[in-house]
matplotlib code that plots the C-alpha trace (Angstrom):
import matplotlib.pyplot as plt

x = [0.0, 1.4, 1.0, -1.6, -3.4, -2.6, -3.7, -7.2, -7.6, -7.1, -9.6, -12.1, -11.4, -12.2, -16.0, -16.2, -14.3, -12.0, -8.4, -4.8, -1.7, -0.1, -2.3, -1.8, 1.8, 1.6, -0.9, 2.0, 5.2, 6.6, 9.9, 12.1, 12.4, 11.8, 9.0, 6.7, 7.3, 6.0, 2.8, 2.5, 2.7, 0.6, -2.3, -2.0, -2.5, -5.8, -6.8, -6.5, -8.0, -10.7, -10.6, -9.9, -10.7, -9.3, -11.7, -9.9, -12.2, -10.9, -7.7, -8.6, -8.8, -11.6, -12.8, -14.8, -17.6, -20.9, -22.7, -22.0, -19.7, -20.5, -19.3, -22.1, -22.5, -23.0, -25.6, -25.6, -27.7, -26.9, -27.5, -24.7, -26.4, -27.0, -28.1, -26.1, -27.4, -26.8, -26.4, -29.0, -31.4, -32.4, -30.9, -29.0, -29.1, -26.0, -26.5, -24.2, -21.9, -21.2, -20.1, -16.6, -15.3, -17.3, -18.7, -21.6, -21.3, -18.1, -17.5, -17.7, -16.8, -19.7, -20.7, -24.4, -25.2, -26.3, -29.5, -31.0, -33.0, -31.1, -28.6, -24.7, -21.3, -19.2, -15.6, -13.9, -13.7, -12.7, -13.1, -13.8, -16.8, -16.7, -12.8, -14.2, -17.2, -19.0, -19.5, -19.6, -16.2, -16.7, -13.1, -14.5, -12.9, -9.6, -10.9, -11.0, -13.7, -16.1, -19.7, -20.7, -23.7, -24.7, -25.2, -25.1, -21.7, -22.1, -18.5, -17.4, -13.9, -11.1, -9.0, -5.0, -3.3, -2.4, -4.4, -8.0, -6.9, -7.2, -11.1, -13.5, -15.4, -19.3, -18.1, -18.5, -15.7, -14.8, -12.6, -10.4, -10.1, -6.8, -7.3, -10.1, -10.1, -10.4, -12.1, -15.8, -15.8, -13.3, -13.5, -11.7, -9.1, -8.8, -7.7, -9.6, -9.2, -11.8, -13.3, -17.0, -17.9, -20.3, -23.8, -26.6, -23.5, -24.5, -24.2, -22.5, -25.5, -25.4, -21.7, -22.2, -24.6, -21.9, -18.9, -21.1, -21.8, -18.3, -19.3, -17.0, -17.9, -13.9, -12.0, -8.5, -5.4, -4.9, -8.6, -8.8, -5.7, -7.1, -10.5, -8.6, -7.2, -10.3, -11.3, -14.8, -15.4, -15.6, -12.9, -13.2, -12.3, -15.2, -18.2, -16.5, -19.2, -22.0, -25.3, -26.0, -29.1, -28.2, -30.7, -33.3, -35.5, -34.2, -34.4, -34.0, -36.4, -35.1, -35.9, -34.8, -31.5, -30.1, -27.0, -26.2, -28.7, -28.0, -30.9, -32.7, -35.9, -37.3, -40.7, -42.6, -46.2, -45.7, -48.6, -50.0, -50.1, -47.5, -44.9, -41.2, -39.1, -35.7, -34.1, -30.9, -28.5, -25.3, -22.4, -20.1, -18.4, -16.6, -14.7, -14.4, -12.7, -12.4, -10.1, -9.0, -8.5, -12.0, -13.3, -12.1, -13.4, -16.7, -17.0, -15.9, -18.5, -21.2, -24.3, -24.2, -25.9, -28.6, -28.9, -30.5, -29.0, -25.8, -24.8, -21.7, -21.2, -19.9, -18.2, -15.8, -17.5, -15.5, -17.8, -20.7, -21.9, -19.2, -18.4, -21.2, -23.9, -26.3, -26.9, -28.7, -27.2, -24.0, -23.4, -22.9, -21.8, -24.8, -26.3, -29.7, -32.5, -34.9, -38.2, -41.3, -44.3, -47.8, -51.1, -50.9, -47.7, -45.9, -42.6, -42.6, -39.1, -35.7, -32.3, -29.1, -26.4, -24.1, -25.1, -24.2, -26.8, -27.8, -30.5, -32.5, -34.0, -33.2, -36.9, -37.8, -40.8, -42.5, -42.3, -43.6, -46.5, -47.5, -47.7, -50.2, -51.9, -52.8, -50.4, -50.2, -47.0, -44.7, -46.4, -45.5, -41.7, -41.5, -43.5, -41.3, -41.4, -45.1, -46.6, -43.7, -44.9, -48.3, -47.6, -45.5, -47.9, -50.2, -47.6, -46.7, -50.4, -50.4, -47.6, -48.5, -52.3, -50.2, -47.9, -51.1, -53.1, -50.1, -50.5, -48.0, -48.0, -47.7, -46.7, -47.7, -44.2, -43.1, -40.9, -40.4, -38.9, -37.6, -37.9, -35.3, -34.9, -32.2, -29.7, -30.4, -32.6, -35.3, -38.6, -41.1, -41.3, -43.6, -44.2, -43.4, -46.1, -45.0, -47.5, -47.8, -44.6, -42.5, -44.8, -43.9, -40.3, -40.5, -42.6, -40.2, -37.1, -38.6, -39.5, -36.4, -34.8, -36.9, -35.9, -32.4, -32.9, -34.4, -31.9, -29.2, -31.1, -32.2, -28.5, -27.6, -24.7, -23.8, -25.6, -26.5, -29.9, -32.3, -34.8, -37.5, -38.8, -42.5, -43.1, -42.4, -44.9, -45.3, -45.2, -47.7, -49.9, -49.6, -50.4, -53.4, -54.8, -54.7, -56.2, -59.0, -59.6, -59.8, -62.4, -60.5, -61.5, -58.2, -58.6, -57.3, -55.0, -52.3, -49.6, -49.6, -49.8, -48.7, -52.4, -53.8, -52.0, -52.4, -56.0, -56.0, -54.3, -56.6, -59.8, -57.5, -57.1, -60.6, -60.3, -58.9, -56.3, -54.6, -51.2, -51.4, -51.9, -49.2, -46.6, -47.5, -47.7, -44.3, -42.5, -44.2, -42.0, -38.5, -35.7, -34.9, -31.4, -28.9, -28.1, -26.1, -29.2, -32.6, -35.3, -37.9, -39.2, -42.5, -43.0, -43.1, -44.6, -41.8, -40.2, -36.8, -35.4, -32.3, -30.9, -29.4, -30.6, -28.6, -24.8, -23.5, -24.8, -25.0, -22.4, -24.7, -25.7, -22.1, -21.5, -24.9, -23.5, -20.2, -21.7, -24.2, -21.4, -19.4, -22.2, -23.8, -20.3, -20.0, -16.9, -18.4, -15.7, -15.6, -12.7, -15.3, -18.1, -15.6, -14.8, -18.2, -19.3, -16.9, -17.6, -21.4, -20.9, -18.9, -21.0, -24.1, -22.8, -20.6, -23.8, -26.1, -23.8, -23.4, -27.0, -28.1, -25.8, -26.9, -30.3, -30.0, -27.9, -30.6, -33.0, -31.0, -30.6, -34.2, -34.8, -32.2, -33.7, -37.3, -35.9, -34.5, -38.1, -39.9, -38.1, -39.5, -42.7, -42.4, -46.0, -47.8, -51.2, -51.6, -54.1, -51.9, -52.6, -51.6, -49.3, -48.1, -49.2, -46.8, -46.8, -44.8, -47.0, -47.8, -46.6, -48.3, -47.5, -48.7, -49.5, -46.3, -44.7, -43.1, -43.7, -43.3, -43.9, -46.1, -45.2, -48.8, -47.4, -48.3, -52.2, -53.6, -55.4, -53.9, -53.9, -53.9, -52.5, -54.1, -51.1, -53.7, -55.6, -52.7, -54.3, -54.2, -57.4, -59.2, -62.8, -63.0, -60.8, -59.1, -55.9, -55.9, -53.5, -54.6, -57.2, -56.8, -55.7, -54.7, -51.2, -48.8, -44.9, -43.6, -39.7, -37.2, -34.2, -31.8, -29.1, -31.6, -33.4, -36.6, -39.5, -42.1, -45.5, -48.5, -51.9, -53.7]
y = [0.1, 3.3, 6.7, 7.8, 4.6, 4.7, 8.2, 7.6, 4.5, 6.7, 9.1, 6.9, 5.2, 9.0, 8.0, 12.0, 13.9, 16.3, 15.8, 18.2, 17.5, 17.7, 14.5, 12.7, 12.9, 11.6, 8.9, 8.3, 8.6, 10.8, 12.4, 13.4, 16.6, 14.1, 12.3, 15.5, 16.3, 12.8, 13.3, 16.9, 15.7, 13.1, 15.4, 17.6, 14.3, 13.5, 17.0, 17.2, 13.9, 15.1, 11.9, 14.6, 18.2, 20.9, 23.3, 26.8, 27.9, 25.8, 24.6, 21.1, 17.8, 15.2, 12.4, 13.4, 10.5, 10.4, 11.4, 14.8, 15.5, 15.5, 16.8, 18.9, 21.4, 25.3, 27.2, 30.6, 33.5, 37.3, 38.2, 35.3, 32.6, 29.4, 25.7, 22.7, 20.1, 16.6, 14.2, 12.2, 14.5, 16.7, 20.2, 21.9, 25.5, 27.5, 31.0, 33.7, 33.4, 29.9, 29.7, 30.0, 31.9, 29.7, 31.3, 30.0, 26.6, 25.5, 21.8, 21.9, 19.6, 21.0, 20.1, 19.4, 22.2, 20.4, 20.8, 21.4, 19.6, 21.2, 23.2, 23.0, 25.2, 24.9, 23.6, 24.2, 24.4, 21.3, 23.1, 26.1, 26.0, 29.5, 30.1, 32.9, 35.2, 37.5, 41.1, 45.0, 46.3, 49.8, 51.8, 54.8, 56.7, 54.9, 51.4, 48.5, 45.8, 43.6, 43.4, 40.1, 39.3, 36.8, 38.0, 34.5, 35.4, 37.5, 39.6, 42.1, 41.3, 43.6, 43.9, 44.2, 46.9, 46.4, 42.9, 44.5, 43.6, 47.8, 47.3, 50.5, 51.6, 49.8, 47.0, 43.6, 40.9, 37.8, 37.5, 34.7, 34.9, 34.5, 35.0, 33.8, 35.2, 33.5, 36.6, 36.0, 39.9, 40.6, 40.9, 38.3, 39.2, 38.3, 39.2, 40.0, 37.6, 38.3, 42.0, 40.9, 44.4, 47.0, 45.9, 46.3, 45.7, 42.3, 39.3, 40.7, 39.5, 35.9, 35.8, 36.7, 34.3, 32.0, 33.1, 32.7, 28.7, 28.1, 27.6, 27.8, 27.9, 27.0, 24.3, 24.3, 23.4, 19.5, 18.9, 21.2, 19.4, 16.2, 17.0, 18.3, 15.3, 13.4, 13.1, 15.0, 12.2, 8.3, 6.6, 2.8, 1.3, 2.9, 0.9, -2.6, -4.6, -2.2, -2.5, -0.7, 1.5, 4.2, 3.0, 2.9, 6.3, 7.8, 11.6, 13.8, 15.9, 18.8, 22.6, 25.4, 26.4, 22.8, 21.8, 18.9, 16.9, 13.2, 11.3, 9.8, 8.0, 5.2, 3.5, 1.0, -0.7, -4.7, -6.3, -7.9, -4.1, -4.2, -1.7, -1.7, 1.4, 2.2, 5.3, 5.9, 7.6, 9.2, 6.9, 9.5, 6.5, 5.8, 8.7, 9.9, 7.0, 6.4, 8.4, 10.5, 14.2, 14.8, 12.2, 14.0, 17.4, 16.2, 14.6, 17.4, 19.6, 16.7, 18.2, 20.9, 23.9, 26.0, 29.9, 32.2, 32.7, 31.0, 27.0, 26.1, 22.4, 19.1, 18.1, 20.3, 21.7, 19.2, 16.6, 18.3, 20.3, 18.1, 14.4, 13.2, 15.4, 13.7, 16.0, 14.9, 13.6, 12.7, 8.7, 9.1, 6.2, 5.5, 2.9, 1.9, 0.5, -1.4, -2.1, -4.2, -2.8, -3.8, -2.1, -1.9, 0.1, -3.5, -3.8, -7.4, -7.6, -5.6, -5.5, -3.0, -3.1, -0.4, 1.0, 3.2, 5.7, 8.8, 11.1, 11.5, 15.0, 17.4, 18.3, 20.7, 20.3, 23.3, 21.1, 18.3, 20.1, 21.7, 18.2, 16.7, 19.9, 19.6, 22.3, 20.7, 22.6, 21.6, 17.7, 18.2, 19.3, 16.1, 14.1, 10.9, 10.8, 12.1, 8.5, 7.4, 11.0, 9.6, 6.0, 7.5, 10.2, 6.7, 4.8, 7.8, 8.3, 4.8, 4.8, 7.8, 6.1, 3.1, 5.8, 7.2, 4.3, 3.1, 6.4, 8.8, 12.3, 15.0, 18.6, 21.8, 23.3, 26.5, 27.2, 30.5, 31.9, 35.4, 37.9, 40.4, 44.0, 44.4, 45.6, 42.0, 44.0, 41.5, 43.0, 40.1, 36.9, 33.9, 30.4, 27.7, 25.8, 22.3, 20.3, 16.8, 16.7, 17.2, 14.8, 12.4, 12.4, 12.4, 9.3, 7.4, 8.5, 7.3, 4.0, 3.5, 4.7, 2.3, -0.9, -0.4, 0.1, -3.0, -5.0, -4.1, -4.8, -8.1, -8.9, -7.6, -5.3, -2.4, 0.8, 4.2, 4.5, 7.8, 7.3, 9.8, 8.8, 9.0, 12.3, 13.5, 12.6, 16.1, 17.8, 15.7, 16.7, 20.3, 19.5, 17.6, 20.0, 22.6, 20.6, 19.4, 23.2, 23.8, 21.2, 18.4, 15.0, 13.5, 9.7, 8.2, 5.6, 4.3, 4.6, 7.2, 5.9, 7.4, 7.5, 9.0, 12.5, 12.3, 12.0, 15.0, 16.6, 16.0, 17.2, 20.2, 21.0, 21.8, 24.5, 28.5, 26.3, 24.1, 26.0, 26.7, 23.0, 21.9, 24.4, 23.3, 19.2, 19.7, 21.6, 18.4, 15.8, 14.4, 15.7, 13.0, 11.5, 9.3, 6.2, 3.2, 1.2, 0.9, 2.3, 3.0, 6.4, 7.5, 10.6, 8.3, 5.1, 3.4, 0.3, 0.9, 3.7, 5.6, 8.3, 6.9, 9.2, 12.1, 11.4, 14.4, 16.7, 14.3, 12.2, 9.4, 8.5, 8.2, 5.6, 3.8, 3.5, 2.1, -0.4, -1.2, -1.7, -4.1, -6.3, -6.4, -7.3, -10.3, -8.3, -8.3, -9.9, -9.9, -7.1, -4.9, -5.7, -4.1, -1.3, -0.2, -0.8, 2.2, 4.2, 4.1, 5.1, 7.8, 9.0, 9.0, 11.1, 13.9, 14.0, 14.6, 17.4, 19.0, 18.7, 20.4, 23.5, 23.3, 23.7, 26.5, 28.4, 27.9, 29.2, 32.3, 32.9, 33.1, 35.3, 38.0, 37.7, 38.2, 41.2, 42.7, 42.7, 44.0, 47.2, 47.8, 47.8, 49.4, 51.1, 49.3, 46.7, 43.1, 40.7, 38.0, 34.7, 34.8, 32.1, 32.1, 33.7, 34.0, 36.3, 38.5, 39.4, 37.7, 36.5, 37.0, 35.5, 37.2, 34.6, 34.8, 33.3, 36.4, 36.8, 39.5, 40.1, 42.6, 43.2, 42.7, 46.2, 47.4, 45.2, 47.8, 47.1, 44.9, 41.0, 37.7, 34.5, 31.0, 28.4, 25.9, 27.4, 29.6, 33.1, 36.6, 38.0, 40.5, 41.8, 43.3, 41.1, 37.9, 37.0, 33.1, 31.0, 31.0, 34.5, 36.7, 40.3, 43.4, 44.3, 47.4, 46.4, 48.7, 48.3, 45.6, 45.4, 43.4, 43.1, 40.3, 39.4, 40.4, 42.2, 44.2, 44.6, 47.2, 46.1, 48.2]
z = [-0.1, -1.0, 0.9, -1.3, -0.5, 3.5, 3.9, 2.0, 4.2, 7.3, 5.8, 5.2, 8.8, 10.1, 8.2, 7.5, 10.4, 9.7, 10.6, 10.1, 8.3, 11.6, 12.7, 9.8, 10.0, 14.0, 12.9, 10.2, 12.5, 9.7, 11.5, 8.4, 6.2, 3.2, 4.6, 5.4, 1.6, 0.8, 2.9, 1.6, -1.8, -1.5, 0.3, -2.9, -5.5, -3.0, -3.7, -7.2, -7.9, -5.4, -3.4, 0.0, 0.3, 2.1, 3.9, 4.1, 6.9, 9.4, 7.8, 8.1, 5.4, 5.2, 2.9, 0.0, -0.5, -2.0, 1.0, 1.2, -1.6, -5.4, -8.8, -11.0, -13.7, -11.9, -13.7, -12.6, -12.5, -12.9, -9.5, -8.5, -7.3, -9.2, -9.5, -9.4, -12.4, -11.5, -14.0, -11.8, -11.6, -8.2, -8.8, -5.6, -4.8, -4.0, -2.4, -4.2, -0.8, -1.3, -5.2, -4.0, -7.3, -9.5, -12.8, -14.9, -16.4, -14.4, -13.5, -9.7, -6.5, -3.7, -0.6, 0.9, 3.7, 6.6, 8.0, 4.2, 1.6, -1.3, -0.5, -1.3, -1.5, -3.7, -2.6, -5.5, -9.3, -11.3, -14.7, -16.2, -18.3, -20.3, -21.5, -23.6, -24.0, -26.1, -25.0, -25.8, -25.1, -22.8, -22.8, -21.2, -18.2, -19.1, -18.3, -20.5, -19.5, -21.9, -20.7, -21.3, -23.1, -21.6, -17.8, -16.2, -16.4, -13.9, -14.1, -16.5, -17.9, -17.6, -20.6, -19.7, -21.7, -25.3, -25.5, -26.5, -30.5, -31.2, -30.8, -30.6, -27.7, -28.3, -30.5, -30.0, -29.2, -28.2, -25.1, -23.7, -19.9, -18.9, -15.3, -13.0, -9.5, -6.2, -4.3, -5.3, -5.8, -7.6, -11.6, -14.0, -16.7, -20.4, -23.7, -26.8, -29.8, -32.1, -33.2, -34.7, -35.4, -33.9, -33.1, -35.9, -38.8, -41.2, -39.8, -36.3, -34.2, -36.1, -35.2, -31.7, -31.2, -32.5, -30.8, -27.6, -27.7, -30.0, -32.9, -35.8, -39.8, -40.2, -39.6, -39.0, -41.6, -40.8, -41.2, -44.2, -45.8, -45.2, -46.6, -49.8, -50.5, -51.1, -54.7, -55.7, -57.9, -57.5, -58.6, -60.0, -56.7, -54.8, -56.8, -55.8, -53.7, -54.0, -55.8, -58.3, -58.1, -60.9, -63.2, -60.5, -60.4, -56.9, -56.0, -53.1, -51.7, -49.4, -48.6, -51.2, -49.5, -48.4, -49.6, -47.5, -48.9, -47.0, -47.7, -51.3, -52.0, -54.4, -54.4, -56.3, -55.6, -56.0, -57.9, -54.1, -52.8, -50.8, -51.4, -51.7, -50.0, -50.3, -48.4, -49.7, -47.2, -48.0, -47.2, -45.1, -43.1, -46.3, -46.3, -42.4, -40.9, -37.1, -35.0, -38.2, -38.0, -39.7, -37.3, -34.3, -35.0, -36.1, -32.5, -31.3, -33.0, -32.7, -34.9, -37.6, -36.1, -38.3, -37.4, -39.4, -43.0, -41.2, -41.1, -38.7, -40.3, -38.5, -41.2, -43.8, -46.8, -49.3, -47.5, -46.3, -49.7, -51.6, -52.2, -49.8, -51.0, -53.0, -56.3, -59.0, -62.3, -60.1, -58.9, -55.0, -52.8, -50.1, -47.7, -48.7, -46.1, -48.6, -46.9, -48.3, -46.2, -46.2, -46.7, -43.2, -42.6, -41.2, -42.5, -43.5, -45.0, -45.0, -46.0, -45.6, -47.9, -49.6, -52.8, -55.4, -56.7, -59.2, -58.3, -61.2, -59.7, -57.1, -55.5, -52.9, -50.6, -52.6, -56.1, -54.3, -52.5, -55.9, -57.3, -54.7, -54.7, -58.4, -60.2, -63.7, -64.7, -61.9, -62.6, -66.4, -65.2, -63.4, -65.2, -65.0, -61.2, -60.8, -60.4, -57.9, -55.5, -55.7, -54.7, -52.0, -51.0, -50.3, -48.0, -46.3, -45.6, -44.2, -42.0, -40.5, -39.6, -38.7, -36.0, -34.7, -34.0, -31.8, -29.8, -32.1, -30.2, -33.0, -32.0, -33.8, -35.1, -34.0, -36.6, -38.1, -41.3, -41.0, -44.0, -44.8, -46.2, -49.1, -46.3, -44.4, -41.7, -40.4, -41.6, -40.8, -38.8, -40.6, -39.3, -41.1, -42.8, -43.4, -46.0, -46.6, -48.7, -45.3, -43.9, -46.4, -45.9, -42.1, -42.0, -44.6, -42.0, -39.1, -40.5, -41.7, -38.5, -36.7, -39.2, -38.9, -34.6, -34.7, -36.8, -34.4, -31.3, -32.4, -33.2, -29.9, -31.6, -29.7, -30.9, -30.4, -29.9, -29.9, -26.7, -24.9, -21.3, -20.2, -19.0, -15.2, -13.0, -11.2, -14.7, -15.8, -13.0, -13.8, -17.4, -16.5, -14.0, -16.7, -19.5, -17.4, -16.3, -19.6, -20.0, -22.0, -20.8, -19.7, -19.1, -16.1, -15.6, -13.1, -16.2, -18.9, -22.2, -25.5, -26.6, -23.8, -24.5, -28.6, -27.4, -25.4, -28.1, -30.6, -28.2, -28.1, -31.5, -31.4, -29.0, -28.5, -26.2, -28.9, -29.1, -25.1, -24.3, -27.3, -25.7, -22.2, -23.0, -25.0, -22.1, -19.6, -22.0, -21.2, -23.4, -26.0, -26.3, -27.4, -25.3, -26.2, -24.1, -25.9, -23.4, -26.4, -27.8, -25.9, -28.1, -31.2, -29.8, -30.5, -29.2, -31.0, -32.6, -34.1, -36.0, -39.3, -41.7, -41.4, -41.0, -42.8, -40.0, -36.9, -35.3, -33.9, -37.5, -38.7, -35.7, -36.7, -40.3, -38.9, -37.1, -39.5, -42.3, -40.3, -39.2, -43.2, -44.6, -41.8, -39.9, -36.3, -34.5, -30.8, -31.1, -33.1, -30.6, -27.7, -29.8, -31.0, -27.6, -26.3, -29.8, -28.9, -25.2, -26.0, -29.1, -27.3, -24.2, -26.5, -28.9, -25.9, -24.5, -28.2, -29.1, -26.1, -27.4, -30.7, -29.7, -27.2, -29.8, -32.2, -29.8, -28.9, -32.7, -33.0, -30.0, -31.3, -34.7, -32.8, -30.7, -34.5, -35.7, -32.6, -32.9, -35.9, -34.9, -31.5, -31.1, -32.9, -32.0, -32.2, -31.5, -29.1, -26.6, -23.3, -23.3, -19.5, -16.3, -13.3, -10.0, -11.6, -14.4, -18.1, -21.1, -24.4, -28.0, -31.6, -34.3, -35.9, -32.1, -31.1, -27.3, -25.1, -21.1, -19.1, -15.6, -13.6, -12.3, -15.8, -15.7, -13.5, -10.2, -7.8, -8.7, -6.9, -8.8, -8.8, -9.9, -10.4, -13.1, -14.1, -14.1, -12.3, -11.4, -9.2, -8.7, -12.1, -14.5, -14.9, -17.2, -17.9, -20.1, -23.4, -23.4, -26.3, -25.5, -27.5, -26.9, -28.0, -28.6, -26.0, -26.3, -26.3, -23.9, -26.5, -23.7, -22.3, -25.1, -24.0, -25.4, -23.6, -24.5, -22.8, -23.0, -26.2]

ax = plt.figure().add_subplot(projection="3d")
ax.plot(x, y, z, "-o")
ax.set_aspect("equal")
plt.show()
């Protein structure tokens, strides 16, 4: 037993009691200076590994055990207090006085506060979460500071002389933190590493959001050099051991602006009434090898991120917009999932194999919807595949009906498009309307994802599944109370089933409260995530699901392709199984982290653009629906999804709040969730990204 192990055992024997270095040296019978140095080094090592902790207040040590200590991510509030977000749930509150120099998103070692249920103090910072921030440069009064855009990083950053990159006062900048203070009242220090420009200049708003979340459109020289070496046309060796599907009528259906086309489809109806559906997915894993430079970068990014007018790709453009993208009239490598589907939507046969395809058309959702709506001119332009499209429509309707019968919950989309003037300024916010052409592709991707996930599950291969747990019971009780109060009949059962919520949402669609219930139900749901363990997908009412169809823009899909290709080629050895088990676990964990960052960045970018729009309509009146009610006031949402807040003090007389009925009321008036009101856009707080409304 070495000295570290001896100290750790002694600390365990003390069962959480404090001890001094002097006491420890006495127990260990340390006498010489050399022995004292060995003990001191061992104590430092054990602190660095978070096995023991040193309390600055009483200058004593103690064991770190799971009863009182733990590690978590600190989410800070602008006022200094915050919460510890733990992997197993059960967030803990941290008062500002006990944050111990931690900043927003730091990974910390914490200790529970005695005689409290959910309070903790931060013992030390293990890893800094925000090493660079975006903010506004302020060099007035001979002082140089960057004021963070995200006020959860609740300290201005002091910029050392000659480290401001010649930024001008008022410009948006990116600052790297060079020194974090030990005193929670002191300011951190940093250096400006990028000047984004003045607020209002073209793209500065989106570049600011991207920099705040660590997103980059650029790849380093090493990755670019490797990507440049990849041929942009297939070579003779690429065709080997693949099924040649180039003579089949295969085509893509995507949005007008899409450049990374990673899925194509083909279909035929058999004489017995069954359908033969082939979903062809870009074979990205042919070009991106495990542990290569491109793969490491793709793993780090996890996903492509789509902000208004900007894309931050997971893969270099030589791949994402080049050799991997399934453009029309060029040969491309694919992984094909072929399915035979009966008239009830059941997949009776399936096969996964490597293929080479040549897309005959690059269709848009608008084109396909026009054909479905009877536009003769568009139908004539695609006369060679119009029949195929209507076969696809019949099949998609069958698949949709099957999913609905098993309890699929279909939420209303809140995606929007922004309209701009010639200078790039937002002039309107338009909710995105998805016709059946979108639903068609969605149904085909879902059935392909289920088919390959079931194949991997039956074969017991390591895999990356897309899982979605049942709603939290407490949140579900709140939702049920809301729906019951609004006259929605909610079926009672011991265990919540998909169909119960599905039925409630269908009832709500016939009332003025549909969007309200849709939003609250969506917030009630757990977050879908990636996992190497299959637990099913509640929202889709699917027992087995994965992401297979977008390897250009999602890392889990790339790992799924690698596993499938190894399996179907008969090369799944014990060594490969062990390697893929590790790869699946790592990919799921990393992708969950990166997906959360991407979601937050995309929401933030939309909010920024909505604020820019709101600034153009200050003083104008709109009809709105109350989308949230708190003791502080009410939130109201316009038809175009722009949301603002009205403080309770601006509503008039004194109000009482009823949390069960989600309303503010007094003797004269009552404001409830879902109510229609007339509002005036009163102002915009761009720093907080908030919009203020007033009652008209």
